[in-house]
N, C-alpha and C positions, 0 to 999 in steps of 0.2 A: 790971613793967618790960619783962619778955620778952614779953607779950602786947601792950604798945604798939609795940615794935619790929616784931613780925610783922605787925600790921596796917598800920603805915607802910609796910612793904616791899612788901606787897600792892597798896596804892594807887598806889606809885610804878610797879610792874609793869604796871598797867593803863594808867597815863598814858604810859609809854614805848611800850607796845603800840599805844595809840592814835596816839602821834606817829609810829611807825614805819609805820602803815598807810600805803599809797599813796593820795594824793587822788583818783585814779582810780576807787578802790573805794568812794568815798562814793555814797550812794544819793540819788536826788532823784525827785520826781513833777512832771509837767508836762502841761498841757492847753492848748495854743496852737493858735489859729485865726487864721492869716494876720496874725500879730504880727511887728513888726520884731525883727531879731536882736538888737539891743542890749537891747530890753526882756527878751527871753527869757534872756539872759546873767544880766541883774541879778535876775531872779526866781530863778534857780538860786543866786546868791550869798545872797540872802535866806533860802534853805533850808539855808545853811551851806557850800555848795561853795566851795573855795578856789581861785577863778579870779583870774586877773590879765591885764589886756589894756589896750591903747592905743585909746581911741574912735576915733582917726583912722584906724586901719587896717581898721575894720569897714566892709564895703560898705554904702552908705546904702540902696540898694533892696533889700536882701536881706530878705525875710520867710519866716517859719517857720510850719508846720502841723504839729504833732506832738503825740502823747499817750504819756506814759510813767508807770508807777506804780511807785515804790520801785526803779528801775534804776540800775545803775551808770553813773557819768559815762563810763567808758571806752566804753561803748555809745552813750551819748546825744550826746556831743560830735561824733563823725565825721558823724552824721545831721545836726545843726545846722549844721555848717560845709560840708556838701556843696555843691558847685558855687561854691565860693570858692577864693580863692588863700591861704586860711588853713589853718593847721595848729596843733597844739598839742604842748607838751613839758613834762615835769615837772622843775622846778627847786626843789630842796629840798623843801618841803612844799607848794608851790604849783603850780597848773597855769597856765602862761604861753601865752596865744594869741598865735602869731607869723604872720608872712607865710611861706608855703612857700619852701624854699630853691630858688632857680631854677638848675637845671643850665646851665652855659655851653653855649651852642650850639656843636655840633661845627664844627670849622674846615672851611671850604669848599675844594675843590681847584680850582685854575685852571690854564690851560694857557699856557705861553709858546711861541711858535713863531716861525719866521722862517727867514732864510738867513744863513749865514756865508760872507763874502766876502773877497776879496784887497783890502786898503785901497788900493793902488796901481793894480790893473788892473781891479778890479770883477767879476773872475771868481768864481763859486762854489767853495768849497773843500769836497771831499768827505772824509768820515771825520774831521772835526774833532770833538773831544770837548767836551761841555758838561756840566759837573758843579757841583752845589749843594753848597757846602761846609758850609752849616748844617744841611741835612736828609739829607746823604749820598745824594742820587739823581743820576742822570746819564743821558745819552743821547749819541748821535753822528749827525752828518749823513750823509744818504744820498748816492747817487751824484751828486746834483745840488745838493747844498748845503744841503738843507733839513732842519730839526730841528723836534722838537715834544716838549716836556717839560711834564708835568702834576705840580704840586706843591700842597701845602697853603699856604693864604694866610698872609702874614706876611713877615717879612725874608727876602731870598733874596740869596745871594753866588755868583754865577755864574763859574766859572773856565773859560775857553775856551782850548784848546790844539790844535794840528795839527803835523803833521811839516813842518818848514821855516818855521814862523812863530813869533813871539814870543807868548807866553802874555799873556791879558788878563783882568781880573776886572771883573765888572759887579755893582754893589750896588743893590738895588732892593726896594720893599715890594709884594708881589703882593696884590691886592684885586680883580682881574678878569681875564679872559683878555686877553692882551697879545701884540702882536706886537714882535719885537726883532730888528732887523737888526744883526748883529754884524759888525765889520771888524776883520781882523788884519793886522798889519804883517808883510811878509816879513822873515825873519831874515838880515841882510846879512853873509854869512860874511867878506867881504873886510875888515870893520871890526872883527872880533872876534879877539882875539889870546889872552887869558888863558882865558876861558871859551868855547873853541872849540866844545865838544860840548854845553854844558850845556843850551841850549834847542832843539837840533835834531839828532835822532839820524840815525844813518846809515840804519837801517831798523827797522821795528817787525815782531815776530813774534807770531801769535796763531793758535790753532786750526790749526796746520800750514801757515799761510800766511804772506805777508810783504807788507808795503807799504813801497815804496822812497821814499827822499828823494832825488829827482833832482838837487837842487841839490848835495848831497853826492856823488852818484854821478858827477857831472860831474868830480870830482876824482880819481877812481880811475884807474889805468892802462888804457888802452884801445888798441885797434887803431887806429893813425893818429890817436889823440887824440879820436876821435869816439865819445862816450857812446852805449851801446846797451842798452836795457832787457833783451834776451835774454842779451847777454854778461854783464851783471851777475848774471843769474839763474843763469848756469852757476857762479858762485862760491858758491852757496847750497846747503846739504845737501838731498839727496834728487833733485837735478837733474843728470842725466848727458847728455853729448853726445859726438860724435866728436871727432877732432883739429881744434882750431880752429873748432869749431861745425859741422863738415861732418857730414852724415848724419842731421840731425834731432836731436830731443830726447826722452829717455825720463825720465819723472818716476815715482819709485818703482816702477821695474820695468815701466812701461806701454810700449806700443808707440807709434811716432812719430805714428800717426794718432789717439790717444786723448787728445791735448791740444787744447783749444779756445783759440784766439787771437780775442780780441774787439778791435775798434776802435770806440768809442762805441757798444758793444753789438751790432756786426755782426760775424758770424762771417767770419774769414778762413782759406782753405784752405791757403795756403803764406805763412808769415810770414817768410821768409827771402830774402835777396839773396845772391848768389855762393855758393850752395851751403851756406849757414849761416854764412858769414864775416860778413855783416851782417844785420840784421833790417829788416823794412819800417817799424820804428817810428823815424822821424826825431826824435831827441832834442828839437829845437827846438819840435816841434809836441805833445809829450806833457806833459799836465798831472797826471796821476796814473797810478801803476802798481801793481797788485795781483796777487800770484801765490798761487793755492791749490793745495795739493798732494794732492787726493784727497778730504780731509774738508771738503767745501764743502756749504753749507747748500742748502736745497731751491730757493731762488731761481735757482740756477745749474744748467744741464743741458746735455745735447748731447754730452758726452764723458765718459769714465770714469777718466781719470787727473789731469788738471790744468786749471786755468782761468787765463788770463792776460788780466786784464781791464784794458785800457788805455784811458784817457779823454784826448781831445785837449783842447788849450786852445780857450777860448771866444772869446778876442778882448778886447782892451783897451777898456773902455766909457768911459774918461775922457781918453785921449790917444793920439796916434800914437806908436807904437814899432816898433823893427825890430832884426834881428839877421843878422849875415853871418858865415859860417864857411868857412874855407878851409884844406885840407890836401891831402897827397899822394893820399888815397884818394877825396875827394869835395869838392864845394862846395855850400852850401847858403845860401839867402836867405829870410828871413821878415819879414813885415810884418802889422801888426795896427793896429786903431783902431776908434773909434766911428763909427756912423751919425749919431746924434745923441747928445750926452753923456748918459749915464745911461738911454738908451731902447734901445739895440741896439749891437752890434759885428760886426766881421768879422775873419777870421783867413785868411792865406794863407801857406803855406811849401813851397817847393820845394827838391829836392836831386837832384844828379846825380853818379855816379861819374866819376872821371878816368883810370881804368885804361886806357882805349882810347887815351889820348893817347901812352902809352909802351909799352903792351903789344906793339902791332904791331912797333916798332922792336926791342925786346928779343928777342922770340921769333923774328924773322927772323934775327937775328945768331946766337942759339943754335942754331937748326936748320941754318943754313947752315955752321956749323962742325962739324956732325956729318954732313954730306953730304946733307942734307935741304933742301928748300924749304918754305916755308909760313909760317903766322903764326897767332897767338893773339889773339883780340880779345873784350873783355868789357865791357858797360856796363849799368848800371841807373839808374833814375830813379823820383823819388817826387813826388806833388803832393798837398797836404792843404789842404783848404778848409773853412771853417766861417763859418756866420752865424747870429746870435741876435737875437730881437726881443722886447723886453719890452712885450707887449700890453696887460697891466693888472697890478695887484698880485697877482693870482692866476694869471696865465696868461703862459706864455713859450714861444716857438717857436724851435726850432733846426734848421738843416739843415746836414749836414756830408757831404762827399764826399772820397773818397780814390782815386787812380789810381797804379798803379805797375807796372813791367814790368822784365824782364830780357832781355838778348840775348847769348848766348855762340856764338863761332865757333871752332871749331879745325880748321885745315886743313894737311895736310902732303902732300909729293909726293917720291917718291925715283926716281931713274932710274938704270939700270945697263946698260952695253953688255954685249951677250949674243952668243954664238956668232961668235967672231972679229970683233966689231964690226958684224956684218951686220944685227943686229937690236937693238932697244931695248926693255928691260923697264921698265915705268912701274907704280909701286904708289902709289895716291892714297888718303888718308884724310881723311874730313870728318865733322865732328861739328856739328850746328846745334841750338841749344836756345833756345826763346822761351817764356816764361810771365809770368803777371801778374795782379793783382788788381784789380778794379773794385768800389768800394763806395759806398753812399749811404744816408742814414738822415735822415728827417723825424720830429722828436720834439716832442710837445706835453707840457708840464709844466702841471698844474692842481691848485690848492688847493682841494679840495672843502669843507673846513671846517679848523678850527684843528688837527685831529687826523689827517686824511686827506690824503694827498699822492698824486696819480695821474700816471702817465707813460705816454703812449701813443706808439708808435714803429711807423712804416712803414720797413722796410728792404729793400735790394737788394745782393746780393753775386754776384759772378761771377769765377771763377777759371778761366784756360785755361793749357794747356800743349802745347806743340808741340815735337817733337824729331825730328831725321833723323840716322841713322847710315849712313854710305856707305862701302864699301871698294870700289875699282875698280881691277882689274888688267888692264893692256893689253901686248900684245906687238906691236911696230911694226916695220915695215921701211920701206924708201924709198917703198914704194907705198901706205903707210897701215898700217891696223890688221890683223894676221894673226888676232888672237883676242882677245876681251875678255870678262871674266867680272866680275861684279858682285854684291855683297851689298848689299841695301838694306832698311833697316828705318825704319818711320815711325810715330811716336806723335802721336796727337792726342787730347786729352782736354780736357773742359771740364764744369763744374758752374755752374749758375745757380739762385739761390733768391730767392724774394719772400716777405717775412714781415710779420705784422701782430702785435704783442703789446701787452698792457696789464698794467702793474704798480702795485700799490697799496702803499703804506706807512701803517700805521695804529698810532697810539700811543693805546692805551686809557687806560691809567694807568701809574704808575711802574714796576709790576714787569713789564709785558708790553709787547712791541712785535711786531705781527703784520705779515708781509708775504704778499701773495697775488696771483696773477696768472694769466694765460692767454696762449697764442700759438698761431698757426697759420703754418706754413711750407709753400711749395710748392717742391719740389726738381726738377730736370731735369738728369740725368746723361747725358754722351755720351762714354764711353771708346772709344778706337779704337787699335789697333795692326795694321800690315800688314807682312809680310815678303816680299821678292822676292829669289830666287836667279837667277844667271845670266841676267841680263837683256842683251840684245844692244844695246839702245839705251836711254839714260836721260840726257834732256837737261831742262833747266829746265821746260819745259812739262809733260812727262810727269810729274816729280816734284811739280808743283804738282796735277795732276789725279788722282794716284793716291789712291784711297779706296774701294776695293772692299768695305770693311766696311759692314755695315748701319747706316744713319745715323739710323734711328728712335730718339729718346732714351727713356731709362727715367724714368718720371715718378712721383713719390710725394709725398704730403701728409703731414705731420707735425703733430700736435696734442699741446698740453702744458698741464697745469694744476697749480698748485702752492699750497701754503700752508705757513707756518712761524711758529713763536712763539718769540721770544727772551724768556726768563723770567730774572728775577732773585729770588732767594730770600734776602732780606738781602743783607749785604755779602760772604758767604763762599761763595755758590754761585749758579751760573748755568747756563743750558742753552739750547740751540737745538734745537727738536724740529720736525720737518717732514716732508711727504710730497709727492712729486712723481708725478704719473701722466702717462705718454707713449703715445701711439698712433701708428702709421704705416699708412696706406693705400696699398698699392702691388700692382699687378698682379691688382686684385680680391680682394686678401687684407688682412686686418687684424692687425697685430702690435701687442703692448701690452707695457708694462713699468711696474710699481709700484717707486718708489724711495723707501724711508723713509730718513731721515736724523736721527740722534740724536747730539748732541755735548754734553759736560758739561765744567764747569770748576769746580774747587773751589780757593778761596783759603784760606791760613793766614796772616793777617796781610799786611803789604805786600811780603813777600821771597820767598814761595815759593807756587806754585799747581800744580795738576795737572789734566790734560785727558784725556779718554776719549772715542772716538767709534767709532760703527759706522755706515756708510753703505752703500747700494746704488745704483750709478749705471748708467745704460745710455746706449747711443748707437746711432743708426740709420744708420750710415755704415760703410763699409769702405774700405781703401786697398789696391789690388793693387800689388804690387812684382815686375814682371817680371824684374828684374835684381838680383842680390846683390852685383855688384862695379861699380866705376866711377861714372858719374853716376846720381842717382836718378830714377825714373820715376814721376810723380804720376798714377795713374789712380784717381779716386774713383768709388766705385759706392754704390748705395743697399742697405740691408739688404732682403732679400726672404724668401719662405718657405723657399728653399733656402739662404739665408746670413742667419739670424735676427739680430736686434740684438745686438751685444756687451753683456755685463754684467759688473760687477765689484762684489764685497764688498770693502769696505775697512775695516780695524780698525786703530786707533792708540791708543797710550797715551803719555803724556809728562809731563814736570815742567818747570817754568820758575823758575830760582833767581836770585835778585837780592840777594846779601849787601851789595852797596854799590850806591850811586846810580850808579856809573859803570861797573859790572861786573854782567853777566848770563850765565846758562848755560842753554841749551835742549837738553834730551835727549828723544829721541822714538823708539819702535820702531813698525813697522808690518808688517801681514801682508795680502796680497790675493789673492783667488781671482777669476780671470777665466773666463768661459764664453763659448762662440760665437766665439772668435777664429778667423781664417781664415789659410790658407797657400795662395797661388795657384800653381798648377803649370802655368801657361799655356806650357809649352814646346812642346807638341805642335800648338798652334794657329798657323796661318799668319796668321790674323787674329783680332783681338779686337774684339767689339762690346758693345753695351749689354745684350745677352742671353746670348751663349755663354760669357761668363766664369764663369757659375754652374756649368758643366759641369767646370771644371778648379780647383775649391776644395776643401780640406779644412777641416773644422770641428774645432776642439779646445778644450782647456782650458789655463790657465795658472796659475803661481803665482809670487808674488814677496813677499819679505820682507826686512827689514833694520833698521838702526839708524843714527840721525843725531845729529850733535852741532853745536852752535853756541854758540861762546864769544865774546861781545862785549864790546869794551872802549871806553869813550868817556870820557875824562878829560883835562881840561885842553886841551893842544894836540894830544893823540894820540887817534886812533880807528881801529877797525878790527875785524876779526872773523877767527877761525879756524873752518873748517867741515870736518867729516869724515863720510863716508857709507861705510857697509858694506851692500852690497846683492847679491842674487841674484834672478834672473828666468829662469823656464824656461817651455817650451810642450810640450805633448804631443798628437800626432795619431795615434790608432790606430783599429783597427776598431771600437771601442766608441764613438767620436765621428765616424766617417765613413771617409774614405779615409785610408789609412796614409801617414805620412811619416817619414822618417828611420828606417825599419824598426820603427816603433812605440815608438822610444825617446825620451826626453826630450832637449832640447837648449835651450842658452841663447839668449836673443835677441841681436840684432847688437850693441846697446848695453849689453850686461850688462858693468858694470865692478864688480868685486869692492870695490876700494879707490879713495876719491877724497878727496885732501886739498887744502884751499885756504886761502891765507893772503892777507889784504887789510890794507893800513896806510895810513892818511893822517896826516901830521905837519905842523903849522903851523910854518913856519921863521921867519916874521915877519909884519909887517903885510900885505905884498903877496905873500909867497912860501909856498907849500906843496909838500911831497913826498909822493908816494904810490909803493907798491910793491905787486906781487903775485906769489904763487908758487903753482904748481899742480903736484901730483904725482898720477898716476892709473895704475891698471893698464890693461892693453890691452883693447880692445873684441874682440868675437868676429867671425869671418867665414868664409865658406864659398868655396873657391876650387878651380876655377871651377865655375859652375853652368850657364851657358849661353854658348857661344862660336861664333864662325865659325872655319872650318879652310881653309887655302889648301893644296891638294894638288898634287903635282908628277908628271909622267908619268915614263917610263923615260929620256926624253932630257934630263931635268933641268929643263925649262921649266915654270914654274907654269902649269897648265891649267885649274884649277877652283876654284871657291869653293864650299863646302857649309857648311851649319849642322850642328853636331854637339852632342849632350847628353852631357857627361862622366858617368861614373859616379861618384856620390858615396857615400862610406862613411859620413860623419856630417856633419850640418849644423853649421855654426858651430863646427867642432871645432878651428880655429885661432885664434890670438890675435896682434893687432897688438902690436908692442912698447909697453912702458910709455910714458906720455907724462909730460913735465915741462917746465915753462917758467918763466922769470923774466921780469917785465916792471917798469919803473920810469918814473915820469914827474915832472917839475917844472913847476908851474903858477905863472904870475905874472900878477896882476892890477894894473892901475893905472887911473886916471881922468884924462881930459882934459876939464875942464868937466863936462858931463853925460854924456859918452860913456865907457863902460867898455870897456877892452881886456883881453883875456886871450890869454897866450901858453903854449902847452903844447909842452914839449920832453921827449922820452924815448925809450925803446927797447921795442919788443915783441919778445919772445923774444930776450933779451939776449945769451946765450951760444950763439946760432945752433944750437940743438938741431933736428935734422931729425926732426920727429915726423911719421910716416907717416899720411896721411889714409885711403889705400885701396891695394890692389894691383890691377893690371890687367895684361893681356897685349898685347903689341905685336909686330907682325911687321917684320922687317927683312932686307934682302938683304944677305948677307955678301960678302966680297971674292971668293968664288968663284962668285958668282951663285945661291947657295942660300938660300932663304927659311927663316929660323929664327924660332921663337916666343921671346921674352923676357918675363920676368917683371919688372914695373917698379913699384917702390915710389914712390907719388906724395906728394910733400910739398907742402902748399899755402903755409904761410907759415914762413920760416926766420928771417930777421933782418930786422924792419921798423921803420924809425925813425918817431918820433913827431914832427910839426912841424905845428901847427894854430894858426891865429890866429882869434879871435872877437872881433867888434866888435858892441857892443849900445848902442843910442841911444833917447833918448826926447825 
């Protein structure tokens, strides 16, 4: 029995081993010469090969020539099935011949491109966001409303949003390259009560910059009720200015000449009216406003502290519409409409100040009450014009023009009976200032293909500044003049530039967006200052012909090229990496500067992000400042070998926190290093021209650092922000950098404010009413007093006999501080419609509690009751208590 069981177990083990052997290990022999594949396979089955297949899948034309002797099927089958779509696999104890698994073809990528436009006016919308919710990829429109987004084929859900417009969603299936024109409806604020801020933020902040919502900015309390881009900018962190905007703008510790103001891409050399009280940006003409504070990408250049990129309206392509504004400060009229519906449009807007209508009367009454005669007169005006033509689906042509000017006149005269009434002493002062900008741009937009957008622009910019300061002292008797002494100074400066630039926007695929371009600009500078003392004759003819300074302009040619890549690494990290190279050819010398730009952003979910940047900026311009008190004098000059281009390294780090949809907090710190800043010491020159100013400059270095905070609330009926800036900015000119200034010690810049707090609030009161308020508190700016003055001296007999120019000894530059500044403004806005006409009435108060905020200090001479000339320090306050009353009418 035991032997029988042992034999049975052995036989079963052999069977199991045989069944467990892979059928691919079976051995076969074959000698086939050009036989059909099906016959070869059946011959293998006849030899015991465990094959299984469907005859229908075998290729009919497949023939085999092969020879094998006792070879494993694992080697034979791949040779037999070569060059077919067949494969094999082991299923249990069988070899099954099957078709090869065909891998799905990779999804193709296609590009959606087009323009985002205003559904009502037909104007292009810049910086609109286009985001595919299904694939988590997106892009934004460029300055001309064009976008290009490359995605994988399949369903697409595009969400489109823009500041001041209602969001919209477009669902489509992407199977080929596609053009998609997107129209967004403006967000009608007057009709929204409950969700006032849900779809239209006050402003957007990103990478140290801001994009303003002009529709909402119109509701903020403003001077005279007139919205002003610059004045809105003053309320934001990192941006400092003097009292009521006087004295220019300092951004993150930069000097006033380090800010570039653009209008449709054309540089403006003085963006202010009324010494900074108003800007040249007529709110009715502005389409988009973007402010960059030092950390700007490589596509921007020309200045080292900030970029104010303002785009004007293109004109309504669908219908005629207009707007009229009237207030105590200015009147404005705007008209726009199509040339041919959908084919082109035009835009025209003019603005004129109204101060001259009442400044003469008021100033005469004030001065007559103080024993003086004279008058104060000021007027400014702007004209914006634009035309655009849709030549084809790929080409569009734009022509924009701006012209603006200021005229200021301040005359006073004082008479005093002298020496027993036998003589008459007459002291006359006259200040005349004229300046203005003239701009033009011809722009050609062209779509090279679905991914490349080209913009070619020819530009012209001209800025002129003319000023005359006159002090005329006369001693008269019955027979005429006994003695006359005159101090007269004449400023005459201009800068003209002609430019040609080409910019390209290339979207290669989802993670990269390249921008690159080049430009050439020809500058022509003509600064001029002349000083005359003790002239015996000075009439209108001689004043006009005075011009002994050398009138040969200084010419320079500037060349720029840049490239930048906006990269997205998934949904949590993005970067903007670029390089700008600039060169200047001047006086047979070539100056150059490389400007690397690196900006990073890291996102942690939807509620917090971090930013870090390091950029180097350069500018080939300098601004001479012959006067440190009173009215500014704009004398622009080119960088030269003796005055190299200014450069600045700018480092910043910050975080953006959004714990709620209606609440956000931005915190940012910065540090800046300036090189080749200049200090103009032109006190010893009787005249200044395009060449000799280089003999009177000191080259130095600078530092600026600070921290900024912006808390923004936009919930329901209430919105607004709180901004705070702490900043310091200093300069140093010593023997190591050139001529010594301030005894080689550091000193703060004039617009150095240590603390600046600002609160802005808008609240919807009802369907037609809203309320806004603003409060600012800032520490005082620095100043030097005096730096250069004229002096009236008297002889032993007591009569004034001579006017001479003196240079006072200065112990420290900017060692004094103007009193701290604070102001409260509020405004009520009422909107109502009569048929298709919208009416807006603005009522409010600027500087509600009448704070006397000094703008600057100056010296004035006055004859006292004893006939003695005395010098008085005068604190000049520009705006004390100013009511807001403005009416706006809009029709279509």
